C-alpha positions in Angstrom: -22.6 15.1 -3.1 -21.5 12.0 -1.8 -18.9 11.8 1.1 -16.3 9.3 1.5 -17.6 8.0 4.7 -20.7 7.6 2.6 -19.5 5.9 -0.2 -17.7 3.2 1.8 -20.7 2.8 4.2 -22.2 1.1 0.7 -19.5 -1.7 1.0 -19.9 -3.6 4.8 -18.4 -6.5 5.4 -19.8 -8.1 8.4 -22.6 -10.4 6.7 -20.8 -10.7 2.9 -20.1 -14.1 2.4 -17.1 -16.1 3.9 -17.2 -13.0 6.7 -19.3 -14.5 9.2 -16.1 -14.7 11.9 -16.7 -10.9 12.2 -20.2 -11.2 13.7 -20.8 -9.5 17.0 -22.4 -12.3 19.1 -22.1 -11.2 23.0 -25.4 -9.5 22.2 -27.5 -12.0 21.5 -28.9 -14.4 23.8 -28.9 -17.9 22.7 -31.5 -20.4 24.0 -30.9 -24.3 24.4 -28.1 -26.6 23.8 -25.9 -26.3 20.9 -26.3 -29.4 18.4 -23.2 -31.6 17.2 -22.1 -31.7 14.3 -19.1 -31.5 11.3 -19.1 -27.1 11.1 -20.1 -26.9 7.4 -19.5 -23.0 6.3 -22.6 -22.4 3.2 -21.6 -19.2 2.7 -19.2 -20.2 -0.2 -18.0 -23.3 -1.6 -15.8 -26.3 -0.5 -12.7 -26.4 -2.5 -11.7 -29.3 -0.2 -15.0 -31.2 -1.1 -13.8 -32.0 -5.1 -10.6 -31.8 -6.6 -9.9 -29.0 -9.1 -9.5 -29.9 -12.6 -6.9 -32.5 -13.3 -3.3 -30.9 -14.4 -3.7 -27.5 -12.3 -1.4 -27.3 -9.9 1.4 -28.5 -12.8 0.3 -25.3 -15.3 0.8 -23.0 -12.1 4.2 -24.8 -11.5 4.9 -24.4 -15.3 3.6 -20.8 -15.1 6.4 -20.1 -12.5 9.0 -22.0 -14.3 8.5 -19.5 -16.7 9.0 -16.8 -14.3 9.2 -12.4 -15.6 7.3 -13.7 -18.6 4.6 -15.0 -17.1 4.7 -13.0 -14.0 4.5 -9.4 -15.8 1.7 -10.1 -18.8 0.7 -7.3 -20.4 -2.7 -5.6 -18.8 -5.1 -7.2 -20.6 -3.5 -10.7 -19.9 -0.8 -12.8 -21.7 -1.4 -12.8 -25.8 -1.2 -16.8 -26.2 -3.3 -17.0 -23.1 -5.9 -14.5 -24.8 -5.9 -16.0 -27.8 -6.3 -19.8 -26.2 -9.5 -17.9 -24.3 -10.5 -15.8 -26.9 -11.0 -19.1 -29.2 -12.5 -21.6 -26.2 -15.3 -18.6 -24.9 -16.0 -17.7 -28.5 -16.9 -21.8 -29.1 -18.9 -21.8 -25.7 -21.0 -18.9 -25.9 -21.6 -18.8 -29.9 -19.8 -15.7 -31.4 -16.5 -15.0 -31.9 -14.2 -12.8 -29.8 -11.5 -10.7 -31.3 -8.3 -11.5 -29.5 -7.0 -7.8 -30.1 -10.1 -5.5 -28.7 -12.9 -7.9 -27.4 -11.3 -9.5 -24.1 -9.8 -8.9 -20.7 -8.5 -11.3 -17.8 -9.4 -10.4 -14.9 -8.5 -11.0 -11.1 -11.9 -13.4 -10.6 -15.2 -12.9 -12.0 -15.3 -10.3 -9.0 -12.4 -8.5 -10.2 -14.1 -8.5 -13.4 -17.2 -7.1 -12.5 -15.7 -4.1 -10.7 -14.0 -3.1 -14.0 -17.5 -3.5 -15.8 -19.5 -1.2 -13.2 -16.4 1.2 -13.2 -16.0 1.4 -16.7 -19.9 2.2 -17.4 -21.2 3.6 -14.3 -20.6 7.5 -13.5 -22.4 9.7 -10.9 -26.2 9.7 -11.4 -26.0 7.2 -13.9 -29.9 4.7 -13.6 -28.6 0.9 -13.3 -30.9 -1.5 -13.1 -30.4 -4.9 -11.4 -32.6 -8.0 -10.6 -34.2 -8.9 -6.9 -32.8 -11.1 -5.9 -29.3 -10.8 -7.7 -25.7 -10.9 -6.7 -25.1 -9.2 -3.4 -22.3 -6.8 -5.0 -24.4 -5.9 -7.8 -26.1 -3.1 -5.5 -23.3 -2.3 -3.6 -21.3 -1.7 -6.7 -24.1 0.3 -8.4 -23.9 2.7 -5.1 -20.2 2.8 -5.2 -20.1 4.3 -8.2 -22.4 6.5 -7.1 -25.1 5.3 -9.7 -29.0 5.2 -9.0 -30.2 1.7 -8.1 -33.3 0.8 -10.4 -34.6 -2.9 -8.7 -36.2 -5.0 -11.1 -38.2 -8.1 -9.2 -38.3 -11.2 -10.1 -41.2 -13.8 -8.6 -39.0 -17.0 -9.1 -40.9 -18.9 -6.1 -44.0 -18.3 -8.3 -43.0 -19.1 -11.8 -42.3 -22.9 -13.2 -40.8 -21.6 -16.7 -37.8 -19.3 -16.8 -37.0 -17.3 -14.0 -40.2 -14.7 -13.0 -38.4 -11.4 -14.2 -40.9 -8.6 -14.5 -40.3 -7.8 -18.5 -42.8 -5.6 -18.3 -41.5 -3.4 -15.2 -37.5 -4.1 -17.1 -38.8 -2.4 -20.1 -40.4 0.6 -18.1 -37.2 1.2 -16.0 -35.4 0.8 -20.0 -38.0 3.4 -20.7 -37.3 5.9 -17.8 -33.6 6.3 -18.7 -31.4 3.1 -17.5 -28.1 3.2 -18.6 -26.8 -0.1 -17.7 -28.8 -3.6 -16.7 -26.9 -6.0 -14.8 -27.9 -9.4 -13.9 -26.4 -13.4 -13.5 -27.4 -16.5 -15.3 -27.9 -18.7 -14.2 -29.3 -16.5 -11.3 -27.0 -16.2 -8.0 -28.4 -17.2 -5.5 -31.6 -18.8 -6.2 -30.1 -21.0 -9.4 -33.0 -20.4 -11.3 -32.3 -19.8 -15.5 -33.5 -17.6 -17.6 -36.0 -19.4 -20.6 -34.5 -18.4 -23.9 -37.8 -16.1 -24.5 -36.7 -14.0 -21.4 -32.8 -13.7 -23.1 -34.7 -13.1 -26.6 -36.3 -10.3 -24.6 -33.8 -9.0 -22.7 -31.9 -8.5 -26.0 -34.5 -6.8 -27.8 -35.5 -4.1 -25.2 -31.9 -3.6 -25.0 -31.5 -3.1 -28.2 -34.5 -0.8 -28.9 -33.9 1.5 -25.8 -30.0 1.6 -26.2 -29.3 0.4 -23.3 -26.3 -1.5 -22.1 -26.0 -5.2 -20.2 -23.5 -7.0 -18.2 -24.2 -10.5 -17.9 -22.8 -12.7 -15.1 -22.5 -16.1 -16.9 -20.0 -17.6 -13.8 -22.0 -21.0 -13.6 -23.2 -21.4 -17.2 -21.3 -24.4 -17.3 -22.9 -26.1 -14.5 -26.5 -26.6 -15.9 -28.8 -29.5 -14.1 -31.4 -31.4 -15.8 -30.4 -31.8 -19.0 -31.5 -28.2 -19.3 -31.0 -26.1 -22.2 -29.3 -22.4 -21.8 -29.1 -19.3 -24.1 -26.1 -17.3 -24.1 -26.8 -14.0 -24.5 -24.5 -12.9 -26.8 -25.4 -15.9 -29.4 -28.2 -14.6 -30.2 -27.0 -11.9 -32.2 -29.5 -9.7 -31.7 -27.7 -6.8 -29.9 -25.2 -4.5 -30.6 -22.1 -5.7 -29.7 -21.1 -2.9 -28.3 -23.5 -2.3 -25.8 -22.7 -6.1 -24.4 -20.4 -7.6 -22.0 -19.9 -11.5 -20.9 -18.3 -11.9 -17.5 -16.9 -15.7 -16.8 -14.4 -17.6 -15.0 -13.5 -20.7 -13.4 -14.5 -21.1 -10.1 -16.6 -23.7 -7.6 -17.4 -25.7 -10.9 -14.2 -26.5 -11.4 -12.5 -25.7 -7.6 -10.0 -23.3 -9.0 -11.8 -20.2 -7.1 -8.4 -19.8 -5.1 -6.8 -18.8 -8.5 -8.9 -16.3 -8.4 -9.2 -16.2 -12.4 -12.1 -14.6 -14.6 -12.4 -13.2 -17.8 -15.1 -10.4 -19.7 -15.6 -10.4 -23.7 -17.5 -8.0 -25.4 -17.5 -4.1 -26.1 -14.2 -3.6 -27.6 -15.4 0.4 -25.5 -15.9 -1.3 -22.3 -12.9 -3.6 -22.6 -10.4 -0.8 -23.1 -12.2 1.3 -20.3 -11.4 -2.0 -18.2 -7.8 -2.3 -19.0 -7.2 1.4 -18.2 -9.1 1.0 -14.7 -7.0 -2.6 -14.3 -4.0 -1.4 -14.6 -4.4 1.3 -11.5 -6.0 -1.5 -9.4 -4.4 -4.7 -9.7 -2.2 -4.2 -12.8 -3.4 -7.7 -14.1 -4.4 -11.1 -13.5 -2.0 -12.7 -11.3 0.9 -13.7 -13.8 1.4 -17.5 -12.5 -1.5 -18.2 -11.8 -3.0 -16.6 -16.0 -1.2 -20.8 -16.7 -3.8 -22.2 -15.4 -6.4 -20.9 -17.8 -4.7 -23.5 -19.8 -6.5 -26.3 -18.0 -10.2 -24.4 -18.3 -12.1 -25.7 -21.2 -9.9 -28.2 -21.3 -10.9 -30.8 -18.8 -10.4 -34.7 -19.2 -13.2 -36.4 -21.2 -16.2 -36.6 -18.8 -14.9 -34.5 -15.9 -17.5 -32.0 -16.7 -20.2 -34.3 -16.3 -19.3 -36.0 -13.4 -18.7 -32.8 -11.7 -22.2 -31.6 -12.1 -23.6 -34.7 -11.8 -21.9 -34.4 -7.8 -23.7 -31.4 -7.4 -27.2 -32.1 -8.8 -27.4 -35.3 -6.2 -26.5 -32.8 -3.6 -28.8 -30.1 -4.6 -31.5 -32.9 -5.2 -31.2 -34.3 -1.5 -30.7 -30.5 0.4 -33.7 -29.5 -1.8 -36.0 -32.5 -0.4 -34.9 -32.2 3.1 -36.7 -28.4 2.9 -39.5 -29.8 1.1 -40.1 -32.4 3.8 -39.8 -29.8 6.3 -43.2 -27.6 7.5 -43.2 -24.2 6.1 -40.1 -24.0 3.5 -40.4 -22.8 0.3 -37.5 -23.3 -2.1 -37.3 -23.8 -5.9 -34.8 -26.0 -7.1 -32.4 -25.2 -8.3 -31.7 -25.3 -12.2 -27.8 -24.4 -12.2 -25.0 -22.9 -10.2 -24.6 -24.0 -6.7 -26.6 -22.0 -4.6 -29.8 -22.5 -3.1 -32.1 -19.7 -1.5 -35.0 -21.1 0.5 -37.9 -18.7 2.5 -37.9 -20.1 5.9 -41.0 -19.8 8.3 -41.7 -16.8 10.5 -38.7 -16.9 13.2 -38.7 -14.3 16.3 -34.9 -13.3 15.4 -33.9 -11.2 12.5 -32.5 -12.8 9.6 -28.6 -11.4 10.9 -29.4 -12.9 14.6 -31.0 -16.2 13.2 -27.3 -16.7 11.3 -25.4 -15.8 14.3 -27.5 -18.4 16.3 -27.3 -21.1 13.4 -23.5 -20.5 12.9 -22.9 -20.7 17.1 -25.7 -23.5 18.2 -25.3 -25.6 14.8 -21.7 -24.8 13.2 -23.5 -23.7 10.1 -23.1 -20.7 8.2 -24.7 -19.1 5.7 -25.6 -15.9 4.2 -28.5 -13.4 5.1 -30.7 -13.3 2.3 -30.8 -9.1 3.0 -27.3 -9.4 1.1 -29.5 -10.0 -1.9 -32.5 -7.0 -1.5 -33.4 -5.6 1.4 -36.7 -7.2 1.3 -35.6 -10.8 1.5 -36.0 -10.8 5.5 -36.7 -14.3 5.9 -34.5 -16.0 3.2 -30.8 -17.0 3.3 -28.5 -18.5 0.6 -26.6 -22.0 0.5 -23.8 -22.3 -1.3 -23.9 -26.5 -1.6 -20.8 -26.9 -3.0 -19.5 -29.1 -0.3 -19.0 -32.7 1.2 -22.3 -34.7 0.3 -22.6 -36.2 3.5 -21.7 -33.1 5.7 -24.2 -31.0 3.5 -27.1 -33.1 4.7 -26.2 -33.5 8.3 -26.4 -29.7 8.5 -29.2 -29.0 6.6 -30.8 -30.9 9.1 -29.7 -29.2 12.1 -30.1 -25.9 10.1 -33.7 -27.1 10.1 -34.0 -28.1 13.8 -32.4 -24.3 14.7 -35.0 -22.4 12.8 -37.9 -25.0 14.4 -36.1 -23.8 17.8 -37.0 -20.3 16.9 -40.3 -20.8 14.9 -43.0 -18.4 15.7 
């Protein structure tokens, strides 16, 4: 049986995004002079670089003015907001959402993910995750004492789709996996699953009776006019076995409000409600009022927001491509880029420390997304455009300083 110490050892925070200041640096011998430049924290998006959806502040204040009615909603969320979001999210994902049974509002998509995993994973359950994928997927599987089954995604050597090994995925389902969890667009690489891949995932899950949680946080921010396939919109899977997670975050510059939503299987939603009732009670009541602005942006607002991020993506990708020894795939959606770097004589954690101290640039070590990614790091390019480009130039210079 896992001890409480072992259980929480799975949830290290020192190297997690946004926690870079907790890293110890006294044991790290630094070389050379620091490179001057504006500090840039690529471990998360810069909400100051892009304004939130117009009217957000006013909606929040309206919620505040409503007082107790808005502060103490039902655990799943305030009824009129649930109805609004069921309609909007059902239209967006291509399948209706029954407001009385199929949806819950959560404290961010992180909160939705915790509740979803707690509602689905018991000790010893086999859980399939993709590598690389969101860092919390592994941690939550281990925290809830599930048996982790990693499925590789060869994203660098695939021109169409994600490169997920579908044969390996089916083998995991055949061997008793009960739950499959993945993000689309993928975090940290920004790749989008092809329609064929999503159809195959749905077909295999239906064939083997596997539950699926799909994290679609960045499914609104798709680049180059690419198509995107919503798994629930296919109508292939039994809806009782599927849960979709989404929320307004970096795309809409609403991360600070901690808003999310999960919708799908009524049985999963019911269990999530019971867990939310003892974890956070509800999504913060006043913040729930801000859902009104989500999916109701002024005409052209989202198009411009996507174009701004695409321009930053293109410039950063070009810098890595022009440098010697890097491998990086052009992200197709979201705000993340996951470069593979040339060999250096620092391990990836010491490199992230050196980069922060010598170049004022913070990134997330690749090992957060799978233990084998020792020569990768993740950046969130939702930043000031000029500052981001300059920070990548400094990053490449530091890597060259430590090259073998």
